[in-house]
C-alpha positions in Angstrom: 0.0 0.0 0.0 1.5 3.3 -1.0 1.3 6.6 1.0 -1.7 8.0 -0.9 -3.6 4.8 -0.5 -3.0 4.8 3.3 -4.1 8.4 3.7 -7.2 7.9 1.6 -8.2 4.8 3.5 -7.7 6.6 6.8 -10.1 9.3 5.6 -12.6 6.9 4.1 -12.7 4.9 7.4 -12.9 8.1 9.5 -10.1 7.0 11.8 -8.5 9.6 14.1 -4.8 9.8 14.7 -5.1 9.0 18.4 -7.0 5.7 17.6 -4.2 4.7 15.2 -1.7 5.5 17.9 -3.5 3.6 20.6 -4.1 0.4 18.5 -0.6 0.3 16.8 1.7 1.7 19.4 3.3 4.0 16.7 4.2 7.4 18.2 1.4 10.0 17.8 3.7 12.6 16.4 4.9 10.2 13.7 1.3 9.4 12.8 0.3 13.1 12.7 3.3 14.0 10.5 2.7 11.2 8.1 -1.1 11.7 7.6 -0.9 15.5 7.5 1.7 15.1 4.6 4.5 16.7 6.5 6.6 13.7 5.9 6.4 10.7 3.5 8.7 8.4 5.4 7.7 5.7 7.9 9.9 3.1 9.6 9.1 -0.3 8.0 7.8 -1.7 11.3 5.5 1.4 11.8 4.2 1.1 8.2 3.4 -2.6 8.7 1.5 -1.9 11.9 -0.5 0.9 10.4 -1.3 -1.0 7.2 -2.5 -4.0 9.3 -4.8 -1.7 11.3 -6.2 -0.1 8.2 -6.9 -3.5 6.6 -8.5 -4.8 9.8 -10.8 -1.7 10.2 -11.8 -2.0 6.5 -12.8 -5.6 7.0 -15.1 -4.7 9.9 -17.1 -2.4 7.6 
């Protein structure tokens, strides 16, 4: 999943940054910077955790 797909999925699912932080353990400032477009880089482990959460949330709906 590329950066734009992740950002679009987050918006489509209506997830807030804090919920992503709580469920993945990725630092809140990293999540805020990534989803606001301030940065396009994520550590591989953080990316995997966020992608897994987004996919899990999409399956619920």
